[in-house]
N, C-alpha and C positions, 0 to 999 in steps of 0.2 A: 778183612777189615778191622780197625782197631776196636775194642770194645769202648762204649760209650760210658759217662760218668752219670750218676742220678741226676746231677746238675743239668747236662745236656740234655738228657731225654726230657726232663720236665719243662724244661726253656722251650724246646723245640713243640712239646704237647700244648703248652699254654698258646703259642702262635694259632692255635686252630679253636681257641673258646667260642668265638661269635659262630664259626660255621658249625660247631659241635652244639650251642644251644640251639640253632636253627633247626638243626637235625632232630634233635629231642623234641623242640615243638611241633615238629612236622609228625612224629610218632605221636606224640600226646595231647595235642591241641591245648595246652596249659604252661602258661610262661613259667609259673614258679615251679611246678613240677620239673619242666625242663632244665631250668637252672639247679635244681636239687639233683636232678640226673648228671649232670656235668660235674657238679660239686662231689658228688659221690664216687665218681668215675676217676677224677683226679685224684681221691682219697686212696681207690683202689691202684690208681698207678704209682703212686708213692710206695705202696708194699710191693709191686709187682714189678718195677723198672727195670729190674733184673733180667728177666724174660724177654725182654724186647732183644730182638736180635738186628743189629745195624743194617743187615741186606734186606729186613722187612720193610712194609710200609708204616711206619708210624701213625699218620693219619687214619687209615684203616683199622689198625688195632686197636686205637683208642674209641673210635667210633661205634666199634663192637661193643666196648664196655660199655658206653654211652645205651645202646640198644638194650643190652641186658639191665641196665640200672632203670631204665625207663618201665621196661615190663615189671622189674622187681617193686618200682614204688607204685604202678598202677595196680599190682596185685597187692600189695599192702594198705593200698587206700582204697581197695574193693572196687575199682571201677572197671574192671575187665569183664566184658559180655563174652567170655571163650570163644567159641571158634569164629564167629563174626568177625570179634574185635584182631584176634590172631591173623585172619585172612587179611584184614585192613592193614594191619601193620605190615606184614610180608610186603604187599604191594607198596605201600610209602617206602619203605626200606629199599626194595627194587628201584624205584625210582630216583632216590638219593644216589644210591650207588651208579646211576648212570651220571649224574649232574652233578655231583659234589665230590670232587675229589681232591687230592693235595693242593694241587694246582690252584682251583677255585676257592678252598679255604685261604689261600694266600693272597688271592685277587680280593677276597671280602675285607681283609685285614687293610689292604692299600686302600679300600672304597670306605671302609669306616672312617680312617685317618682324613681323606681327602672330605668326607661328609663334615666331620668335625670342625676341620680348618674352615670350609665355606660356612658352617653356621655360625662360627664364631665372628664372624663379620656382618651378620644380621643385627638389626635394630632389635630393642626388646620387646618391643609392641610385635613385631615378625616372630619372633622367637616364640614369643607368649602364645600366639594364634595356632605355631605349628605344633608347640607341645600339647597345648589343649585337644588340638584336633585328633593327632597320631597317637599321644601316649594316653590322654586322658579320655579318648574316644567320646568328648564332647561334640554334639551334633552341630550342624551349622545353624540352624535355628537358634541355638541356646547361646551359639558364641556371638551372634548378631545382636542379641541381646546385652552380653557380657561386653561387648566392644561397641555397643551405641551406633550399630550402621546395620546396612538391609542385611537379607540371605544372601542376595547376590552379589553383594561387595565383598561379603567372607569367601564365597566361591572364587570370585575373581582373584582375592589377594593369596590365595591359597594356591590358585593356578599361576598364579606370576611367581609367587615364592619356589614352587615346584621346578620352575623353567630356571629360575635364577639359579639354584642349588644344581640342577642339571648340568647348567652352561658351566659352573664354577667347578663340579667336579670333573666334568670332561676334560675341561683345561688342566686342572691340576695332576690328572692320571695321564694326561696326553704329555705333559712337562716330566712326569715320574719315568716314562717309556715302561718297554714291557720288561 
């Protein structure tokens, strides 16, 4: 197999960014640390891209870099509780290894694109509700006050929006095909 260029290796690795951030979050339970770990891993990749062998699995190679970066960042931030933490990280890593591979990382890219397209069709009020609930972690009780409705109306609206997005994504992913 022919040697890859730095640009080809980096471009291929960046396809897995969402999956790698999810993996790092699973290890750290901290979104900021997860994003930092992935960014640091990409910097390492820029320095070591020539070590990658085309017959190898790029996703697994970069995922291992992310694992080491998470551990390094946890140590630096003083949040590692020695043996128990290492055992837990090993268990999390084993589960990710079973379920998060190169193929599933590629599907995540397709799913994210479909979700983005589906969300772009939502009304501003619906989008605001979803952002407040999921990204900003605003509880339904507070959303009811903000949106001047009942808690039950908020829960019903969220349920309908989830179904609408699920249906839209299913359609878009089915049209795209395997």
